N, C-alpha and C positions, 0 to 999 in steps of 0.2 A: 236581347241587343236592340239597342235603340239604333235606329239608320239616319241617317244625314245624306238628303240629295243638293249635291252643288252643283250650279250652273254656270257653265261659262261659252265663251264662242275666241274666236281664233284672232279678232282684230286686233291685232298686234299678239304679242305673247305676254303681256303685261294681267291681262283675265285669269291666263291657266297659271299662271306662276303664281297668284293670289288664290286660286283653287286648289294648287298642290299643297302649299304651305297648310291650309285650311285640313285639307283631306292626311296630311301628317300628322299633326294635333290631334285630329277625331280620332284616328285609329288606335294611336297612344293611349287615349283615356278609354279605347275598347268600344267603340262604336262602328258600327259597320258602314263604308263610306262610297258612295256613288259620285263618280264625277263625269257630267253629263255635258256633251257640248250639243246643244240645245237646236243651233242652226244643221250642223254637220249631222246629226243623229235623223233629223225629219226631213229636210229640205235638200237635195243636192244641189238646187238651183235657187235658193237663197242663201246657201254657204259660199255657193260660189259669187253670187252677186255681192254679198255684203263683205265679205272677206275680201275677195279678191278688189273689188272695189275702194276699200279700203286701205289697202297694200297700195293698189296703183296711185290712186290720188294721194295720199300722205306722200308717197317718195317722188313721184313725177309732177303731179301738179296740184302740191299744197295748197295754194291761195282756193281752188276750187273747194277741195275738202274744206277749208275754213269757211268759205261762203256755206256750202250747205248745211254745216254745224250751227252756223248762227241761224240761217230757214228754217232749221227743224227744233231750234229750241224754243217751241211754243206748247201750248195744252193742247194743238190738234194734232199733234205727231202722234200721240198716243189712241188717237181714235183710227188717225191713219193706219198705224200698227197693228190696229185689231183686223183691218182688211188684210195686209200683208200678211198678216201670221194665221189665219184663218185654219188653212189645211194643218198648219204645224201645230195651235193651238186643239184640236181633235187628238192628234196622233201623242201630243205630251198627256193630255188625259187620259189616255187608256194606258200609257207609259206608266203613272203614278199610280192609276188605280192597282196597276200589277204589282210594284213596288211598294205603296205603301209608305213613305218616308214619315219621321216625326217630325221632320222638319227639313225645309226647303232653305239652302242662300244662293244669292245669286250674285257674282262676281262682275255679270256685264250689265249695261243699262237697260238693255232689249229684254232683257230676262226678266224685269219689273214688269210688262206688259202681258206678257206670258202669264204668269201666276197670277196675277191682280186680276183679271179677267175673270179667269177660272174664278177666284175666291169672290169676286163681285157677284160671279154668278151661282152663286152656292153648289158649285160642281167640286170645289175640294176644300178641307177646312184646317188647313195645315200651316202652322206659322210661318213667316216669309221673313227673313233678314235681308235685306240690300246691300251690299258692298259698295260706296262709294271710292271709286279706284284714281280720283284726281282732287282737285282742291276747292273746285267750282261744282255747280250740280245741272248737269241739262235735264232739262223737260222730262225728257225719256223715264226719267229715275222716279220722278214727283209721281204718288199715287195714293190715295189716303188707304188702301187696303193692304199697304205694307206695313207689317206689325212692328219692325225697325230696322234705323238706319246707323251702320257702322262709317264714319267717317274720318279723314285724316285729321283732324283738328276742329278745334274750336269757331274758329273762321268758317270752316265748310257747315259746321251746324249751323251759326248765326245763318248764312245762306239758304240753307233749306227752310231757317226758321221763316225768311223773307218770302218763301216760296209756300208759304202755308201749311208746314209739315210741323206737328204740335213738339215742343223741344223736348217731352219727357221718351218720346222715343226714340232721340238721336243720342248716338254715346260716339265721343269721338275718341276710339280705340286705336286708332290707326288703320292702314292699309294694308292686309295680312302679307307678312313676308315670311322666309325662313327665319327661324330664331337663330340660326347660325350669324345673322347679323348682326345679333344682339352682343356678339362673343368677340373678344380680340385675341388673337394668335399673336402671342408673345415671342412664338418663336421666327416668325415673321417679321415682326417689328423689330428684333434685336439683330435681324441682317441687313437694315438698310444702312445704305451709305448716306453718311450725314453731308458728304459733299455734293450732292445730287437733291436737287429737288424733284420729286416725285409726281409726276401724271399721270392720271388714268382718263384715257379719250375713249368715249363711247359714242355711237349712236341708234342705241336701240338694239331690238331684236333684228330688224330688220337691216343693218349696218348701213343706215344713211349716208350719201354720198359727200354729204356736208363734211365730213369727217377727215376726207384727203384736202380739203381746204383749210383746215384747221391748222393739219399735221405742217402742211407746207409754212405756214407763218410759224410755230412752234419752234421747226428746227432751224429758223433766221435768229431766233432768242440769244442774247447774249451770257446766257447762264448755263452753267452743266446743268442740264436736264436728263433725267431718265424717262421717257414716254413709252407708257404701256397704252398698245392701240386694240382695244378689242373690235372685231367687224361683226359680229353676232353671225346671222345666217347667209350674210353675202360674200359667198365664195370667191367670185369673182373681183371685188374691192380687194381682198385680202391679197390675192395673187398678185394683183396689180399693185399694190402696198409694198408688197416684197420685193416684186421687180423694182420697182422704181426707188427703193431704200436700200440694195443690196450693198452696196459699197459703206464705209465706214463714216460716219459724220463727225467732225470734233465738237468736243465739249457735250456730244450725248450718246445718250444709250437708249436704242428702240428696239422694243417688243412689240411683234405684230402678231396679234391672233387671231383667229376665227370666232367660233361659238365654244364658249368655256362655261365648266363649272364652278371655275374657281375664285368666282368674282370677290367673294366674301374676304379673301386669302390677300389677294391684289390690292382692294381695299385699304385693308391692315398697311399695308406698304406703300400706297400713297398720302400724299400731301392734299391733293386737291382731285380733284373729277370732272372733267369738261366734258358735257353731255347736253343732250336733248332733256328737256324734262318731263319724262316719262313718268307717270303716278308709281308706277313700282320702282325703278331705277330713283327717283327722290327717297322714297321711304327707305329703301337699303340706304342711300347716302345719310338720311339722318337718324338711321340706328348705330351707323360707323362715326357720326361725327365729322362728317366728310365735307367739306366747302365746297361749294357746285361753282362753277362758272357755265352760262349756258351761253354758247355763241349762235345757236339756231333751235327754233322750234316748230313744230306743228299749228298751224293755225287753227284756232279752236280751244281744246281743251289745254291745252300745252300752253297758248300766249296765257289764259289764265292762272295756270299754274304759276308761271312765269310772274304775275302781278303779284300772287302772294308771297313767293319765296323772295324774293326782294324788298318786300314790304317788310316782312319780319328780320332782315338782315341775315339771311343762311345762304342766299347765291349773289352772284353779281351777273349781270345781263351783259352781253357784249352788243351794241349797237352796230357797230362796225366791223368787220373782219379785223382791219387795221390794227383797230385796237386791242385785239386780245393777249400782244407782249405787253402793252402797257399794264394790263391789269393785273398780268401773270406777276411780270416784274414789280409790282405796288405789293404782293402780296409777299414776296420774298423778302423785298427790301423792310418791311413792316410784318413781321410774325406776330405781335399785337393783334393786328387785322383779322389774322385765322383764327386766333383765338376767341374774339370776340363772333367770327361767325361760326364757333363752335358750340360755346355759351348759349347762342340763338338756338342751335341746332339740337343742343342738349335739352331745352324747356320744351320743345315739340317731342323730341325721344322721350321723355318720362311719363307722358299719357297714352303711348304705343304698349300694347298688350294683346297677345293673339290667345291669350289665355283669358282673359277677360269676353272674348267673343264665344268660345267655348263655353264658358259660365253662362252667359246671357243665352244661348242658345238649350243650354240643359233645364235654364229657368223657363224659359218659354213653351217647349215641348212637354215639360212635365203638368205645366199651369193647362195647359192645352188636353192632354190626356184626362189629367182630374176634370174638367168641364166635360169632356166627351163622356166620359162613365159615368157622370152626374145625369148626364143629359138619357144615354141609355138606361140607365136606372127606373129614372121616369117615366120613361116610353114605356117600359115593361109594366110599371105598376098601374098604367092607365089601359094595358091591354086586357 
């Protein structure tokens, strides 16, 4: 039985969701799967500092996070990570020696440094695939000892090439998402009330407070709206919104949820999604061909996602919160505009295939095993 080691970290849940989707596919193919949070498992201090720091900065002082993101988007970052991860690398090497996986897949940019440092020092010789979970590429991803990159689009592939990565090791198979997002629940779609325009409002796994500002604008909209609000893990936000909007609102149907595993079905019911542009949420929307309105974004990779999505006609960005109803009204009044956005989403969707990621993993691991066996046989002949 082959074994895959999937590396993740909990700076937002997107990396974990990508890892879970990969885990499901590999297990169905009969592989042994080890999903491994390399920060949590190796350093309580680094896990608290990096994960906690990300959550605080992204939700409370996003401009600081954006400044730090761009500050570290340089070649020297990988050298600095070698210092930060010195003890983590030693522990991780012992783990790999015990587990001996056939292939390693990283769903977090920092996993690139962790694995490629060991490969560059000839301490491990295991194929490594890096999953790029956004539409542009931070320098933390860049390393010549990465065997393959999975990107969300050809746009991302082209950007990697400008940073020195050979095009023949870059595969635009899409960010791994649960295959259920490529299916359409016809029973859910059949229950839609055509009198209402259906909006899914999300703020990521952290449930950013910006949701409340968007909702405040939407309930003043003149149209019949059914608004499903997903607050993620932010229970305080959920309870506050339930209290604030406990009374019926004319011409509106409002559903306020916390964390839910029913996003796929909710997307099937929705006409558009209003959300921050996290890589996983965007990928799920692309798979569903669900037009995106972006009223806020975390500076850094999400601003870069906005640039791509608006450029290819899959999303509309709200420059000022007061304009959100104008954009919603325009889409309701011009259904052809929604159809055009769906067509553009479909063009991206056609390249997505988590099974191709599996096939590539199978190919790389098999080739590596053949080379390793050949080397061992030659060494034995010389003994």
